[in-house]
C-alpha positions as CSV (number, residue, x, y, z in Angstrom):
1,M,-61.4,-13.9,70.2
2,S,-59.2,-15.8,67.3
3,K,-60.6,-18.7,66.1
4,I,-59.3,-22.5,67.3
5,R,-57.3,-24.0,63.8
6,H,-56.7,-28.2,65.8
7,P,-59.8,-29.0,67.6
8,T,-58.2,-32.2,68.7
9,L,-56.1,-29.8,70.9
10,A,-58.6,-27.7,71.9
11,F,-60.6,-31.4,73.2
12,A,-58.2,-32.0,75.1
13,I,-57.2,-28.8,76.9
14,L,-59.8,-28.6,77.8
15,L,-60.9,-31.9,79.1
16,S,-57.1,-31.4,82.0
17,G,-59.4,-27.7,82.7
18,L,-62.4,-30.1,83.7
19,S,-59.6,-32.2,85.4
20,V,-58.9,-29.9,87.6
21,M,-61.5,-28.4,89.0
22,P,-61.8,-27.5,92.7
23,A,-64.4,-30.0,93.9
24,A,-66.9,-26.9,94.6
25,L,-67.4,-26.4,91.2
26,A,-68.0,-30.0,90.4
27,N,-70.5,-29.7,93.4
28,R,-73.1,-27.6,91.8
29,S,-75.9,-28.7,90.5
30,Q,-75.4,-26.7,87.2
31,R,-74.5,-28.9,85.0
32,F,-71.8,-27.8,81.6
33,D,-73.9,-28.1,79.0
34,W,-72.2,-30.0,76.0
35,Q,-74.5,-30.2,73.3
36,R,-74.2,-25.7,73.3
37,F,-70.3,-26.4,73.7
38,A,-70.7,-29.1,70.4
39,A,-73.3,-27.2,68.5
40,V,-70.9,-23.6,69.1
41,Y,-67.9,-25.4,68.3
42,K,-69.2,-26.8,65.7
43,T,-70.3,-23.6,64.3
44,E,-66.5,-22.0,64.3
45,A,-65.1,-24.5,63.4
46,P,-62.9,-24.0,60.4
47,T,-63.9,-26.2,57.4
48,S,-61.5,-28.1,56.1
49,T,-59.7,-27.3,52.4
50,A,-61.1,-30.7,51.3
51,D,-64.8,-29.9,51.0
52,Q,-64.3,-26.7,49.8
53,P,-64.2,-26.1,46.2
54,T,-61.5,-25.9,43.5
55,R,-60.9,-23.2,42.3
56,T,-59.2,-22.6,38.2
57,P,-57.4,-20.3,37.6
58,T,-58.0,-18.5,34.9
59,I,-54.9,-18.3,31.6
60,T,-54.0,-15.1,30.5
61,H,-52.8,-16.4,26.8
62,T,-50.2,-13.9,26.6
63,P,-48.9,-13.7,22.2
64,T,-44.8,-14.3,22.4
65,L,-43.4,-13.5,19.3
66,Q,-40.4,-14.6,17.8
67,R,-37.0,-13.7,17.6
68,G,-36.0,-11.3,14.7
69,T,-39.4,-10.7,13.7
70,L,-41.4,-8.0,13.9
71,P,-44.8,-7.1,14.6
72,P,-46.7,-5.5,11.6
73,I,-46.1,-2.0,11.3
74,T,-49.7,-0.5,9.6
75,P,-48.2,3.0,7.9
76,P,-49.8,5.4,7.7
77,P,-52.5,6.6,4.9
78,T,-50.6,9.4,2.8
79,T,-51.4,11.6,0.4
80,P,-50.3,11.0,-3.2
81,P,-48.6,13.8,-4.5
82,P,-50.5,16.2,-7.6
83,P,-49.5,15.2,-10.7
84,T,-46.5,16.8,-13.0
85,P,-48.4,18.4,-15.8
86,T,-46.3,18.1,-18.8
87,F,-45.6,20.4,-21.7
88,T,-46.7,19.6,-25.0
89,R,-44.1,21.5,-27.3
90,T,-46.2,22.4,-30.5
91,P,-44.0,22.4,-34.2
92,T,-43.3,25.6,-35.2
93,A,-44.6,25.6,-39.2
94,M,-42.1,26.3,-41.1
95,P,-42.9,29.4,-43.2
96,A,-43.9,27.9,-47.1
97,D,-41.0,28.6,-49.6
98,K,-41.7,31.5,-51.6
99,P,-40.3,34.0,-54.8
100,D,-38.4,37.1,-54.1
101,L,-37.9,39.2,-56.9
102,V,-36.1,42.2,-57.7
103,V,-35.1,44.8,-60.4
104,A,-32.4,46.9,-61.1
105,S,-31.8,49.6,-64.0
106,D,-28.5,48.4,-65.8
107,G,-26.3,52.1,-66.9
108,W,-29.0,54.8,-67.5
109,P,-27.6,58.2,-68.7
110,S,-28.3,61.3,-67.0
111,T,-28.8,63.0,-70.0
112,A,-30.6,63.5,-73.3
113,S,-31.7,65.0,-75.7
114,K,-35.0,66.3,-76.8
115,D,-37.4,63.7,-79.0
116,Q,-34.4,61.5,-78.5
117,L,-35.7,57.6,-77.5
118,V,-33.4,56.5,-74.8
119,G,-32.2,53.2,-73.8
120,L,-33.9,52.0,-71.1
121,T,-31.8,48.3,-69.3
122,Y,-33.0,46.4,-66.2
123,T,-32.5,42.8,-65.0
124,V,-35.0,41.6,-63.0
125,T,-34.0,38.9,-60.3
126,N,-36.2,36.1,-58.5
127,R,-33.4,35.5,-54.8
128,G,-36.5,34.0,-53.3
129,D,-36.7,30.3,-52.2
130,A,-39.4,29.2,-54.7
131,R,-40.4,29.4,-59.1
132,A,-41.9,33.3,-59.3
133,Y,-44.7,32.6,-61.9
134,T,-48.0,33.9,-62.0
135,G,-51.0,31.6,-63.6
136,T,-49.9,28.2,-64.7
137,N,-46.8,29.6,-66.9
138,G,-47.0,32.7,-66.9
139,G,-44.7,35.3,-65.4
140,F,-44.8,38.5,-64.4
141,W,-45.4,42.5,-66.0
142,T,-42.9,45.3,-65.3
143,G,-43.7,48.9,-65.4
144,L,-42.0,52.1,-66.8
145,F,-43.0,55.5,-64.4
146,V,-41.9,58.9,-65.1
147,D,-42.9,61.2,-63.3
148,G,-44.6,59.1,-61.0
149,Q,-47.0,58.0,-63.6
150,R,-47.1,54.1,-65.6
151,L,-46.1,54.5,-68.6
152,T,-46.1,51.4,-69.9
153,H,-45.2,48.2,-69.4
154,Q,-44.0,44.5,-70.3
155,D,-43.9,41.0,-69.8
156,D,-41.4,39.4,-68.1
157,P,-40.5,35.2,-67.9
158,A,-41.2,33.1,-64.9
159,L,-38.2,33.0,-63.0
160,L,-36.9,30.1,-60.8
161,P,-35.0,30.7,-57.4
162,G,-31.6,32.1,-58.4
163,Q,-32.6,33.2,-62.0
164,S,-31.8,36.4,-63.5
165,H,-33.8,37.8,-66.5
166,S,-32.9,41.5,-69.1
167,D,-34.6,43.5,-70.7
168,S,-35.3,47.4,-70.9
169,F,-38.1,50.2,-71.5
170,R,-37.2,52.1,-75.2
171,W,-38.6,56.0,-73.9
172,K,-38.5,59.0,-75.9
173,A,-36.9,62.3,-74.6
174,T,-38.8,65.4,-73.8
175,C,-37.8,67.8,-72.3
176,G,-37.5,68.6,-69.1
177,T,-36.3,67.1,-65.6
178,H,-37.4,64.0,-65.4
179,V,-37.3,60.6,-62.9
180,L,-37.9,57.1,-63.8
181,Q,-38.3,54.0,-61.9
182,L,-39.3,50.8,-62.7
183,E,-41.3,48.8,-61.0
184,V,-41.9,44.6,-60.9
185,D,-44.8,42.4,-60.1
186,L,-47.3,45.2,-61.1
187,W,-51.3,44.2,-59.0
188,N,-48.5,42.0,-56.7
189,Y,-49.9,38.7,-58.4
190,V,-47.0,37.1,-57.4
191,A,-47.2,36.2,-53.7
192,E,-43.4,36.7,-52.5
193,S,-41.5,37.0,-48.9
194,D,-40.7,40.7,-48.8
195,E,-43.0,42.5,-51.8
196,G,-41.3,46.0,-50.4
197,N,-37.9,45.8,-52.7
198,N,-39.7,45.4,-56.4
199,R,-39.0,49.2,-57.0
200,T,-35.4,50.7,-58.3
201,V,-34.3,53.7,-56.6
202,A,-35.7,57.2,-59.0
203,H,-33.6,57.9,-61.1
204,T,-33.0,61.8,-62.9
205,L,-32.6,62.9,-66.2
206,G,-33.0,66.5,-67.7
207,V,-33.5,67.5,-71.1
208,P,-32.1,70.6,-72.2
209,C,-35.0,72.0,-74.5
210,D,-33.4,75.7,-77.0
211,T,-34.4,79.0,-76.3
212,I,-35.9,81.2,-79.1
213,T,-34.1,84.4,-77.7
214,P,-37.1,87.3,-79.6
215,T,-35.0,89.9,-80.9
216,Q,-36.1,93.9,-81.2
217,S,-36.4,95.2,-84.2
218,A,-34.1,99.2,-84.8
219,P,-36.7,101.5,-84.8
220,D,-36.9,104.0,-87.5
221,D,-35.0,106.8,-88.4
222,E,-37.0,109.5,-88.5
């Protein structure tokens, strides 16, 4: 049963209905229980909205963005790239300047007589970039080799780069064919840039000897 929303109108309808009831109903000994009706009506009647407590609305704050403004963006964490290796160039050490001695024979003969004093002239040149010397101011030694054996040697003065010095040996020729050779910087006292060019090319010299042919005596006549 739906509730009556207008109590005054309902009460007026109820009174009009009672007034037109048949007379037999009015003469009945049962009486209408007005108190019960009022109690039921009061219980089921809706309460006025004025008596109900006022509900405070909940306001939800919605953030607004200004026009042209973007919210801050947190970039994702990034891993830094590995450091680029740096290469240090090691300077190349320049070789120290050194001398370079070479020796050459000057017009040696290819033949000689027995016991002849043969002059063997030579020239030593410093083709290096530093002074060639031994000790404080000393020079170096040049030797004469005959048939692979050192026969003699002599001193030569210190030489500046590009400087030359000429000298000679005297050798008494002996019978036979001989190989003569010179070597500069004997015993390698001078530290040179090239130690492999201190000898002259082998020179061949022939010395003929007189041969005595034995004579046969004539047989005696019998």
